C-alpha positions, 0 to 999 in steps of 0.5 A: 528346836534351835533358836530363830536368831529372834530373842522374845521381846526384841523390836528391831535389831542392833545397828547393821554392819557392812559385811566384812567390817567390824562395828566399833569396839568389838572382834565382829559379829559372828568371829571368835577371837582367837585363842577364846572359847567365845562361840560364833553368833548371829550378827543381829541377836547375839544368839550362839550359832548351835555347834550340833547343827555344824558338826558330823553326827555321830555313827548310829550304834546299829548301821548295816554297811552299804558298801555299794551306796558309799562307792556311789556317794564317794564317786560322786563327791568327784564331782560338784553336785551329789543329791541324796533324795528319799522319803522321810526315814529312807536312810539319807542322812545315815548314808551320809553319815557313814560316808563322813566317818568310814570312807575316805573324803577327798578333803575336809567335811563341812556338815550342817544339819537344816531346821524349819527356822533356817529358811531365812537367807541370813540364818542359813548362810550364818550356819553355812559360813560357821560350818566352813569354818569349823572345817576350815579354820584357815578360812580367811576372816574377811569373808565376813557375816550376814548382818540380816536375817532376810538377805545377804549381799552379793559381796559376801557370796562373792568372797566365799566363792573365791576362798573356796576357789583358791583352796589348796585341796577339795572342802564338801559341804554337806547340806542336811534335809535341805528341804527345810530351807526351800526359800528362792534366795537360799537356792539361788545363793546356793546355785551362785556358790556352785557356779563360781567356787570352782572344782575345789567345792563338793557339794551334798545335798540330803532332802526329801524334794529336789532343791530349786537348783537346775538339776536338769541343766546339771543332769545334762552336763554330767555334773550331778550324781544322784541317789534316789529313795529306790536306791536307798531301798534295803535289799533283803540281805540288807535288810537281815543284817539290819533286823539280826543287829537287833535280835540275832535269832531273827528267822528267814521267814521273819525277814522276808516278811518285814522286808516285803511289808515295809518295802525295804523302807529303813525307818520301817524296819528299824522300828518294827526291828525295835518293837519286835525285840520288845514282844513276847512273840516275835514271830507272831508280830512279823506275821501280823501287819497290824503290829508292823503299822502300829510300830510305825505309826507314830513316826509316819503321823508325825513326820509325813502326816503332820508335815503337811497342810490341812488340805493335804492331810484331809485329801490323804486320809480320805484317799487312803481307802484306795489301792491307787489314787486318780486326781478326779477321784480324789476330787470326788472323795474330797469335794475339791478340784485340786487334787492333782496339784495336791498329789503332784507335790506329794509325789515330788516330796517323796511323801510315800505317795509314788506315781504309776508309770504312764498314768495319771493314778498314783499309789500310797506305800502299803504301810503308810496307807494302812496307818492313814486307814487306822487314823482315819477310822479313829478320828472319823468313824463312820466316814470310811464305808461312805467313801467306799460307796462313793469310791465304788460309783466313781470307779464303776463309772470309770469302766473299772468294775472290779475295783469298784465291786471291792469298795461297794462290798467295802461299804456293805453296799450289797445290792449295788455290789451284786448287781455290778458283779452281774451286770459285768458278768463276773460270775463267769470269771468266778467259775472259770478262774481269775476271780475263783478266791476274790469274788467269794471273799468279798461277798462272805459277809453277805447276808442271806437274806439280802433282797433281789436277783443279783445277790442271790445270783452271786451268792448261788455262784460262790456256793457253786464254786465250793461245789455246794450244790444244794446251797446253789439250788437254794439260791437259785430258787430265791432268784426265781422267786424275786424274778416272778414278783419283781416289778423290774424287768430282768436285765439280760446279764442277770438272765444269762447268768441264771441260765448258766448257773442252772445248766452247771448246777444240774450238769455237775450233779442233778437234783432228781437223778440224771439230767437226760443229754436232750434236757442239758442241750435245752439248757445250753440253747437256752443259755446261748440264747441268753448270750445273744441278748447281751451286748456283743462287746461285753460277751467278748471280754468274757471268752469263759461264758462259751466255755462254761456253757459247752462244759456243762453241757459236756458233763450231762452228755457224759452222764447219759452216756453219749460219749461221742457227743461229750467228747466233742463238747469237752473239745469246744470248751477247751477250744473256747478257753483262753488259758489265762483267763479261764484256767479252772474250767480249762484244767476241769474240761482237759481232765474230762476230755481225757476221762472220756477218751479213756472210757472209749479207749482213745488212750494216747489222746486221753494220755495227752489231755490228762497231762495238759490238765495237769499242767495247766493246774500247776502253771497257775498254782491252782489250790487243791481244793479247786483241782479237779481229779479227772486228769488223774483219774484218766491216767489211772484208767489208761494205766489199768487199760494198759495193764500197769496196776501199780501206776493205776493206783498211784494216779487213783490215789492223787484223784482221790485227793481232789474234791470233785472225785467224790462228789462228781456222779461220773468221777464217783462211779469211775474211781469205784469202778477202778478201785474195784478192777484194782482189787480183783488183780489181787484176786479179792473178789469180796473187797471188790464188790464192797468198794462198788457199794449199793447201786441203790435205785438210780436210773441206768445212766451211763456211770451206774452202767459202768458200775453194774459192769464192774458188779457183774465182773466182781461176782463173776470172778467168784463163779457166780454166774447168775449174780453175774447175769442179775447185776446186769438187769438192774435197770433199762440201760443198753450201752454196749458195754453192759451187753457185752458184759451180759453176754460174758455172764451167760457164756460162763454160764453155759448159754452160748446161743444167748451169748451169741445173740447178745454179741451180735446186737452190740456189735451192731450198735453205733455206740460202740467203741474200742474196748467193746470191739476188743471185748467182742473179738475175744468172746467170739474166740472163746465161743469158737474155743468152747465150740472145739474149734480153735482155728475159728478163734484164730480170726476174732483174736487176730482182729481184736489184737489189731485193734488194741495194738495202736492203743497199747489196749492190754487189760481185755487180754489179761482179763480173758482168763487161761483159754486165751494161753491155751489158744495161743500156745496151740496155734500153729502155722501161718496163723500161730505165728501171726497170733504170737507176734500180735500177742507179744506186741500187745503184752507189757514187755515187763513183769509176768503175765497177770490175769484180772480173774484169779480164782482164790486159792485154798489155805492148802494150795497157799501153803505149797505156793509159799514152799515153792518160793523156798525152792523146795522140791516136791519130796521136801514139800510133802515131807513139811506139809505131811502130805503125799507126794501125789497131793502135792502135785495135785495142789501144784496143778491147781495153783497153776491153772488158777493162776494161768501159769505153766512153771514153778518161777511164773507162780512165784512171780505171780503169786508176789504180785497178787500178795498171795505170798 
């Protein structure tokens, strides 16, 4: 540390001389005799002026060329005043040193590095004069030297200004670390020199804080160039250059991580680079925030924290637990009343405290905050939780519940935190979107035995968000126990939260079988009633509550087979969603709406809503664990109904990658049904049955009906008519799809009258949909064909084709069997032309006709088909397989019949599609 000019043990000063006059018998204090090596000294003490303070520092060994800033500094030096201001370690001095060495200054550079002992006017100006004399050897000796540390005469500044004004060229005076000379007299003298030295003086001030100069006036007059902390922040490219100067192998990922963590702070980057070079695991160092914190801790503690008064240090430590600091909150944490004044000064001084625009709030730079927090833990153990608890209550009273919750959980005050979460209806946002990650993370450490209704409700919501239905039910049961034994009445927000969780939990997967639609409606009405008891302004801030209620109701209605009601409820849930605030429930509701629509044959609407569901997930970057497979499952189902198995398989695979496809009863059934139907397209009826699994003893709800119908189709493809009928008698379901499937099975068994009665019953049902309607007409056409009356089959077939055409519904026709082809081929006249046109408009234009129910080929038939694929003639096939020609022809006719084709090429194409070749 440089000397202050006051030798130890002295009392008073040498006899003062007038500035500019020599004492008797000497060359004059502060002057070097020409031709001698004597150093300049302070007039009153004789202590030498340190040469290191008045010399331009050497260029650092690792220096990033920042041409843009160098150009700005060069441009600024063309004017009278340039201010380079920023926090400690921002690279202010390095920039000025680089400019002095690498740029082309307009004249000599007089450099002065200030210390804390240079704040007395006499010392300051003694060093300024020495800096000028080193840069300008011809500076007149008559300017003189200060004779007292505490003041200087006006005449000295007048002579200095005059001397500079008459210089033949500019001179640049750089005052580094100007914050260490904050005295009013120093600033006053600088202002005088700047005003009167003329255009030849170019002043560059480097400081952490703004000097006491009328900067506002210089700025208005266009006489000030400013390079601030934001300008000094390293760009990603500059950060990469700096880090690779220390280690050329530094990866782009490491650069991005450290540049983000340090926010482009030059000293932080350099310190991290040095520490990383010493580390055995550089990449691990970059990933660890604690390692970065440790690398810069000593610097920040010494240069920033310890440089502050004790009161300020205490405020910094106590408020370091906050993301943002409000003066009144700081007062609450420190027990003082002057926090605003202290924070304002810290912001002004660039002490790693930054203002939040247009507010009274400010924030600490993250790395600085982490260092302060670590220092708080080591110096004041046990204080942080108490501060978090105090902050939680202040923030809750200030109407900032999300921040209050974070501090309450950090304090380990689980009861208060859970009560605030419930009181502010945060459980809805956990399940609907905004807090899907944050809330579970905050309460992840909450013990299971935390007493109270609110902790149980929050724990239940966190489990439901993970689709842990059993865990949610367990916590709801605990909440019920606290409700029954508690002496404090349950608040309306807690009542609403309980009702909503109960509805959702039972709707997603009931505990004991299916929740009937009527029961779900009662639960939804109860939730709506509880909503009415909550203050309207609270519910208006949470549109997700209505969306979740309608979504839960819709899920229950879908399970009970009330598809039209479910469709309306899902539509209501979508309409109640505000996209940004409810993206999870919007994503799921769009997907389930699409799945419902695909089941009733509204394929166009299903496609639109499924695509919207996927778009919501992509737009919000939803993680795979939170995505619903409903949208992909709907797209798979509609692709299959449009006779596009390849696309159906693709979307089914995507749906199966989502967790809810495996635990939602409806989606479990739908995915199993679709897998089974896809197996049947390849003639694998046994695999189709295995995919469906065991229906068990579940009631015949709509998903179970879907499984029963699919099971019946699978065994019917194998030709087991009685098993197909038996598969449909496993419960008390009476849905139109089940009755139509039963009619089909009886028809295959030859019980035509029974099939006709069943079709009439299904046709009268108000629950029948487009798919049911088309299948009913096709079966009636089949009955007419079996009655040897093809013309009577034309009308129902035409009705089926006309109904299917708008939605491009093709699968019922593909699955109808070979009789449909024979009917079309045999049709003639006007009816025949109309049917042919309808059939062509309904069939997929790409690829051969693919029946879903293919009777398995025998081994010999497969061999014959393989020979046909090799383009062998009938005689050549007979020779190769050692068969007679007639036997080969018999096998070919059987292959054509089973594949519903009439030509060799069609048989080969279809055989390839069905993987028979």
